[in-house]
C-alpha positions in Angstrom: 15.1 -8.2 -29.3 16.4 -11.6 -30.4 15.9 -15.0 -28.7 18.7 -16.4 -26.6 17.8 -19.9 -27.8 19.5 -20.8 -31.1 18.1 -23.2 -33.7 20.2 -26.3 -33.6 20.3 -29.7 -35.5 19.0 -32.6 -33.4 22.4 -34.2 -33.6 24.0 -31.2 -31.9 21.3 -31.2 -29.2 21.9 -34.9 -28.6 25.7 -34.5 -28.5 25.4 -31.8 -25.8 22.8 -33.8 -23.8 25.2 -36.8 -23.8 27.9 -34.5 -22.4 25.7 -34.0 -19.4 25.2 -37.7 -18.9 22.0 -38.4 -20.8 21.7 -41.7 -22.6 19.4 -43.1 -25.2 16.6 -45.2 -23.7 14.3 -45.7 -26.7 13.2 -44.3 -30.0 9.7 -44.4 -31.5 9.4 -42.9 -35.0 11.0 -39.5 -35.2 11.3 -39.0 -31.4 14.1 -40.3 -29.2 13.9 -40.6 -25.4 17.0 -39.8 -23.4 17.3 -40.3 -19.6 19.7 -39.1 -17.0 20.0 -41.1 -13.8 22.2 -39.9 -10.8 22.4 -41.3 -7.3 20.2 -39.3 -5.0 18.6 -37.2 -7.7 15.4 -37.8 -9.6 15.6 -39.3 -13.1 15.2 -36.8 -15.9 13.6 -37.8 -19.1 14.0 -35.7 -22.3 12.2 -36.3 -25.6 14.2 -35.1 -28.7 12.5 -34.8 -32.1 14.9 -36.2 -34.7 14.4 -33.4 -37.2 16.9 -31.4 -39.3 16.4 -28.4 -37.1 15.2 -28.1 -33.5 13.1 -24.9 -33.2 13.9 -22.4 -30.5 10.8 -23.0 -28.4 11.4 -26.8 -28.7 14.9 -26.4 -27.5 13.6 -24.3 -24.6 11.2 -27.1 -23.6 14.0 -29.8 -23.9 16.2 -27.8 -21.6 13.3 -27.4 -19.1 12.9 -31.2 -19.1 16.6 -31.7 -18.7 16.9 -29.2 -15.8 19.5 -27.1 -17.7 19.9 -23.5 -18.4 20.7 -22.3 -21.9 24.1 -21.0 -20.6 25.0 -24.4 -19.1 23.9 -26.1 -22.3 25.7 -23.9 -24.7 28.8 -23.5 -22.6 29.8 -27.2 -22.3 
């Protein structure tokens, strides 16, 4: 049984996060911090490693931080 989480490039993960309103707040070394602020909702912070490939379990954790399902993330 295969994983529903694909391996993606960090640039693709960032592109998709930005479509959901996340913006770059800072970067330290090979990790970038993206935040999402919306009125009346808690601020969400996501750390994205700037690697050639984001592993499946790392993508899962990024989506948990972002409050997104894999279906939402891949569908947009």
